[in-house]
DRENZAKOL-710219 format. One record per residue: x, y negated, z negated of N, C-alpha, C in turn. Coordinates in steps of 0.02 Angstrom, whole numbers, padded with zeros to 5 digits, always signed. Example, Ala and Ser with C-alpha at 12.3 -4.5 7.8 and 13.67 -1.06 7.14 Angstrom:
% residues 2
+00660+00284-00390+00615+00225-00390+00660+00165-00390 +00642+00112-00354+00684+00053-00357+00645-00002-00394 
% end
This chain:
% residues 59
-07535-09173-05388-07474-09178-05349-07444-09108-05343 -07431-09087-05283-07400-09023-05270-07336-09033-05232 -07284-09001-05254-07220-09005-05219-07201-08934-05199 -07195-08923-05135-07174-08857-05110-07103-08863-05082 -07064-08812-05092-06997-08812-05064-06975-08741-05051 -06927-08734-05008-06899-08669-04991-06824-08672-05004 -06799-08620-05036-06727-08616-05048-06697-08567-04998 -06649-08590-04962-06615-08546-04914-06551-08521-04947 -06547-08455-04960-06488-08430-04994-06425-08436-04952 -06373-08453-04985-06308-08461-04953-06263-08404-04979 -06231-08368-04934-06191-08309-04954-06138-08327-05007 -06105-08383-04999-06053-08403-05047-06084-08418-05116 -06141-08451-05117-06174-08466-05180-06198-08402-05214 -06226-08356-05175-06249-08293-05204-06190-08253-05232 -06135-08254-05196-06075-08219-05221-06050-08250-05286 -06054-08316-05292-06034-08350-05354-06080-08330-05411 -06145-08326-05398-06192-08305-05450-06177-08234-05473 -06165-08189-05426-06148-08120-05444-06086-08118-05487 -06035-08155-05469-05973-08156-05508-05985-08184-05578 -06026-08234-05584-06041-08262-05651-06078-08212-05694 -06123-08173-05665-06158-08121-05703-06108-08069-05726 -06065-08047-05681-06014-07997-05698-05966-08021-05753 -05949-08085-05751-05903-08113-05800-05938-08129-05866 -06004-08123-05869-06041-08140-05929-06052-08214-05939 -06040-08254-05887-06050-08326-05891-06122-08346-05874 -06160-08299-05846-06230-08313-05828-06271-08254-05852 -06317-08268-05897-06360-08216-05925-06432-08239-05924 -06477-08193-05926-06548-08209-05931-06577-08172-05990 -06629-08199-06017-06662-08169-06074-06720-08126-06047 -06713-08060-06052-06765-08015-06030-06810-08000-06089 -06873-08018-06083-06920-08009-06138-06962-07947-06134 -06974-07921-06072-07018-07864-06064-07001-07829-05998 -07001-07763-06000-06993-07723-05939-07053-07677-05935 -07088-07680-05878-07149-07641-05870-07148-07603-05804 -07184-07547-05803-07192-07509-05741-07238-07547-05694 -07233-07532-05630-07274-07566-05580-07348-07559-05595 -07368-07499-05618-07439-07487-05634-07464-07530-05691 -07419-07555-05733-07438-07597-05790-07423-07670-05779 -07412-07690-05717-07391-07759-05701-07442-07811-05724 -07506-07799-05713-07557-07848-05732-07557-07857-05808 -07554-07803-05845-07554-07807-05918-07490-07840-05943 -07435-07833-05907-07371-07862-05928-07374-07938-05930 -07419-07967-05890-07425-08040-05888-07487-08063-05927 -07506-08027-05979-07563-08043-06021-07554-08112-06051 -07599-08159-06035-07591-08227-06061-07601-08234-06136 -07630-08184-06169-07640-08190-06241-07578-08171-06281 -07530-08140-06248-07469-08119-06282-07410-08158-06253 -07378-08200-06294-07321-08239-06271-07256-08203-06290 -07216-08188-06240-07152-08156-06251-07098-08202-06225 -07047-08214-06265-06991-08255-06241-06950-08213-06192 -06932-08243-06137-06890-08209-06088-06929-08191-06026 -06894-08164-05979-06923-08145-05914-06956-08078-05918 -07008-08069-05879-07041-08004-05873-07016-07970-05809 -06992-07910-05817-06965-07871-05761-07016-07816-05745 -07034-07810-05681-07079-07758-05658-07037-07706-05621 -07037-07645-05647-07001-07590-05614-07043-07563-05557 -07015-07562-05497-07051-07538-05438-07039-07463-05430 -06979-07440-05445-06962-07369-05440-06955-07341-05511 -06975-07277-05520-06970-07248-05587-06900-07241-05613 
% end
C-alpha cells in the first residue's frame, strides 16, 4: 500500500511555524550536520543517530 500526498504551504501557517521556532515553542533534534560532499556517508544505515541529518549545501 502506497499513499502519496502533496502539502501546499500556506503563508499564514508558515508564518506561525517561524514564530513558534523564534519563541522556542517548536524545536527539532539535530543529530548530524554534514557537508554536501559527505551526504551519502551521512545517511550510513549502519550508524543510527537520533535526530535529523542536515546537509550543508554552501560552505
